[in-house]
N, C-alpha and C positions, 0 to 999 in steps of 0.2 A: 504494500499498499502505500510505504515510502517513496518507492521508485517511481509509483504511478503519481503520487503528488509530485513527485519532480520534474517529469513531460511537463504537467497540469501548469506548471508554474514556471517551466520553461517557455511554454505557449504563451504565458498571459505577458513574461517580462519582455518578448519579442515584442507583441504587440503594445505593448507600454513605451518602449523605447523606439519603436521605429515608426506608429501609426500616424502621430502626428507630421512626420517628417514625409512619410508619403502622403497627407493630405494638402502638405506646402505645397507638391509636385504637382499634384492632378486639380488643385485649386489655387493657382496663386494669385488671384486676384482677391480672395476674401481669408484674410490670413485669422479671422477671429474665428473661423469655422474650422480652422486646424485640430480641436481636438474633437470634434462630433465622431468620427471613429471609437477616441476611446471609450465615448459618453456611449455608443452603440455596445460596445463590448460589455459596458456593465450595464446597461439597460437590458441587453438581451439576458444576463444574468438575474436581474431582478424578477422580470417577467416568468421567466423559469423555472425559480425557486420551487415556490408551491406546488406546481402541477410535478416538478422530478421529486420532490417530498411524497406525496400522495403515488407517483407512481412505483416508487420503489418501496412504500409500504404495502402493492398487492403486486407487484410482479417479481420484488426481492433486489438489495441493493447491487449486488452485482449483474444483474441485466442492466440495470439503469446506470452504474458507471460505465457500461461495456455501450450501452444505445449513447450517451451523451458522448464519447470517445467518438464514435462514429458521426454526430454531429459536427466537432473539430474537423474532422476530417473535407465534411462538404463544406465548411465556412471557412478552412483554408485554398480550396481549388477555386472558390466562387473569390475570394479575396485576391489572390495570383492571379486568377482570370482579368480581373478588374482591373490591374494596375497594367496589365499587356494590353488591353484598352482602353485604357485612359479614362476610367470610368468611376469618379469618385463614390456616388450613388451606390455603385454595384461592390465597390469597396468596401462603404461603409453596411451593406447588407451583410458583405461575410464576414466582416468585426463581428455583429450584432448573433450571428450564427455561431461564432466561436464562441461566445459571450453564453451563449445558451448552455454549450459544453460544460461550460463552467460550474453553473449550475448545480448540475449531477456530480462533478467532482468535489465541491466544496461541502459534500457528505462525507469524502474520507473521515473527517476527524468524528464525524458522530459514528461511524460506523467503527470505526476505532475503540469508541467508549462503548458501544455495545457490546462487544468481542472481550474487552478488559474488565469490564466491571465496575463498579462506582469507585472501589478502593485505589483503581489505578489512573480511573478517569483523567487526571492532569498529564501522567507521564504518558498517557497512549495517544492523548491530543499533540502533545508536543514532539514526540517521535515523526508520529506521519506528519507533521508539519514539517518536521528538521528536514524532510525528502527535498524542502523546497532550496534546501541551501543548494544543493545542486543547481538549480536552476541562475542562481544571480554568476553562474561561473559559465553555465552554457548557453544560458537565453541569450543577454543581450550581445554576448562574442558572436551567437551564431548570427546575430543579425547584423554583426559589425562587417562580420567575413564573408557574407555570402550577398550583400547589398547591391554588389556589381556583377556577380555572376553571369547573371543574365542580359549583360547590357546590349541595346540603350534601354531596358526596363530596368531601373535600378528598384531595388528591395524588391524583385520577386522570389528572389533570393532567399527570402527569409519564412515565405508562405508556403513555398515549395519545402523546404526542411521542415516546418509544423507537419505536414503527410507524415514525415518517417519519424515524428518525437511520439504523434499519435498513435503508430503502428507499436513502437516501444509500448506506452502507454498499454494498448491492449494485452501483448503479452503479461504484463504486470500482472493484471486485474486478472489473467487468464490461471494466474496459477495462485490467487489468494483462495482463501478458504471463508468462504462470508455464506455464516446460514441465512437461511431465508427468514425475513420476519413473518415470527407468528400473531396470527388473530390472538387476541388473548383476552378473557376474562376477568373481570376485576370485581371486588366485592363493591367498591365506590365508583358512582359514574364521573367522567373526566367535568370538570369545572368549565366555565365560560371561559374562553380568552379573554375577556373582560375582567374578572376576578382576579384570574392568572393576574395580569397586568398591573393589578392596586398593589403587587406588593413591592416594597422599596428596592429588596435585591434586585427583583425583575428590571425594574427601570435601569439599576447602575449596570449590572450586568450589558443589556442591549444597548444603554448608551456609550459603553467602553467602545463593543464591537462598533458601534456606528460611529462615533468620532475619532476612534482609533483607524478606520479602516478612511473612512471620507478625509479625514484630515488627511491620513498620508497620502490618498488617490488626489486631493486639491493638488498639494505642493509637488507632490513627483509627477503629476500629468503636466504641470505647467514649466515643470524643470528644462526638458528637453529645448521648449521654444526662449525659455531665460539665458541658456546655458549659450545657443546660437547666436541670440540677440545682444550678448558680450561681446561678441566676434572669437569666442571660441569653436573649436570645430567638432562636426558629429561624432568623430571618436572620442571625445573627451563627455559627451554626452552619452553614448554608450558605457563607457568606462566609471560615469556616475553611477549611474543606474544599474550597473552591475555591481557593483558595492553596496550598494541601496539595497538589492535584491539578496547579497549575503547578511548583510545586516538585518533584514528581514527575517530569516529561517536560522541562522546559526544559533542565536540564543536558545533555538528550541532544544538544542539539546540538555539544555540546564532549564530553561523555564517551568517546566512539570515538576522538577526538585523543588525550586525556589515557591512555587506556589503551595506544595506540600509543607514548606519547612515554616513559610510567613505568611503565608492568607494570600489567598486572591487578592483582597483591599488594597492590600501596600501594595503587589503588585501592581495592579490598576493605578493605584498613584502613581507609583515610582514611572510605568510608560506613560500616563499622562505631564508629567512633570519633564523627560527626555523630550515629550514633542514641545513643550516650553521652549527649552534650550536650544534646541533645533530651529526654532524660529528666530530668538535671539542669534543665533551664527550666520542664518541667512539672509538676516539684515545687517550684519556688522561689515560685507565687504561683497563685491563680489569676483574674485581670484576664482581660480579654478579649486583653489582648497578649501575655500567659504563653501560652496555648494558637495563637494565631496562632504566634508564634516557632517553639515547639516542634513544630508541626505542617509550618512550611517546613521543618526541619532534620530532620525523620524524612522529609518527602519526597526530599530529595537523600539524606541515608541510603540507601532504596529506591533510587532509581537510580543510586549507584555500588556498590552490593553486588549488585542483582540483574543490571545489566550486566555488570557484572566478571565476576561468579559464572558467568551466560549464555557471556561470551567464553570465558572459561577452560574450560569445559565441553566446548566446542568443539576443545580438545586433546588431551582425554583418549580418545578414542575415534575408531575406521576408518568408512570410507565403510558399508562393510559392518556396520554396528553402531550406525548412526544414530535409524531408526525406535525400535528397544530401548530405547536410553540416555537420549533425549530426550523417548519416552514415559513411559520411568522417573524422571527427574528429574521433569517434571512432574507427575508422581502425587503423588511425596515433596513437592512445593511446595506443592499446593494439599491434600493432604491435611493435611500441619500446618498452613496456613492457616485450614481450614476448623475446627480442633481452637481456634485462636488465638481466631477471633473468637464463638464460643460461649463460650469461657471469660472473652471480654474484657466480657462484658455481666452474666454472672452475677459475677465479680470485682465490676465498678465498681456493682451494683445492691447488693451485699452487703455489700461491703468499701471502695469509695472509690476514689476519682480514683487517691491515691498508691501503694495497694496494686499497682495497674496497672501502673503506673510500677517502682516496686520489681521488678517478677515478669520485668519482661522486660531489665532491666539487665544481668543476669549472660550473656545469649546474645548479646548486642551485645560484650560485651569476648572474651568466649570464640572470638569471629570473629579480633576486633583482633588477641588473641595468636596465633591459627593463622596468620593471614596474617604477620605481623611475624616467626616463625620462619621462614617460606619464604622471606620476603625476607632472613634473614639466613643460611638455608642457599645461597641462591642459585643453585638450582638445582631443574629442573621435570622430571615422567616427561611425556614427549609419546608417544602412539599412535603406531606407526610405520605409515609410508605403507605402501600397498598397490600 
C-alpha cells in the first residue's frame, strides 16, 4: 500500500509541478487561469470522494483502488493528447480525471486503519503516507527530465510517464490482501451527521485536515508562478517542489510515533505553527533559499496537520458511521483545496506573492489556537464503542 501511495503522490507531484506551466504555454494570453488545471485536479477529487467511499463500501476497497488507478490512466492519456493538440480545455479535463482517481487513492490511509486496528491506527496512517516520500524524489524529477522528451510538445513526456506510474500502482495493489468491507449489524443506529459534527473534537480534526491541506495547496500552487516571476528557472521550481514533497511525506516515518507519545492535539498545534513559520520565511525574501525553506516548512506543516487530523477524526465516529464520516471529511477537505488552488493563481498573478502568504496566515493561527485550547482543556469526546 505504501508503494501504491508512492505512485499516487508521484502522479500528483508531476501535476502540481507542471500543470501551471503547461497552462502558461497553452493559454499565454490569460495567465490568471494558470492554476485552473490544478484546481480541476482537486475539484475532481472533491466530486469523486463521496462516491468513491460508497463504491468501496459495496464493491470492496481493492476493487475501488484498481478502478481509481484506471481513471488516472485515462486522465493521463487525455491530458497528453490535449498537449499534443494544444487544447487547454482538454488538458484541464484530463487533469480532472486524474483528480477523480486521487479520490480513490486517498482512502489508502483509511484502509490501513481498518486492517491495523485502533491500537496501531496512527502508525498505520503514517507508514502508508510515508510511501509518498518516494514521490518527492521521482515526481518533480520525472516532470523535469521528460518535459522535452517529445519536442516540440513540451511537457507531453510527464503525462506519458504517469501511465507507467499507474501500471506500477496496479501491480502494488494487486499484491495487497484487503478484506472486503462487511455489512455489519450494530446494536446502536448510526447517528445523524449533524450530531457527529457538533463534537468539538470533530471540528478540530476536520479543520486541521482542511486548513493543513488547503493552506499547503494555496501556497504550493502559487510557488512555481512566483519562482518564474522572480526570474528563476523551471528547474529551480521543480527542485523546490521536489524538496517540498519530501518534507510532506518524510516525517511520516515518525509522525505516528509522535502522535502516540505526545497526542494528536500537540502534533496538530506544532503543524499549524510550522505553517506560520513558513509564511514568515516566504515574506522575508525572494531568493531561491527563501522559497526552498518556506516550502520545506510547509511540507512538514501539512504532514502534522493532515495526519494528526486524520488520526483524531477516527476517534469521533462509530464503526457504523465510517463511510459517511470519511466521505464527508474528504469532500470538505478537497472542496476547500479546490477553492484554495484556484484563488492562489488569481491572487499571485494580480496581487503578488506577499498577498498569497498574508491570506493564509490567519487560518494557520486559528488551528494553532484551537489545538492549544484543547490541550489546556485536557479532555476529548470519544465516539462510544458499539
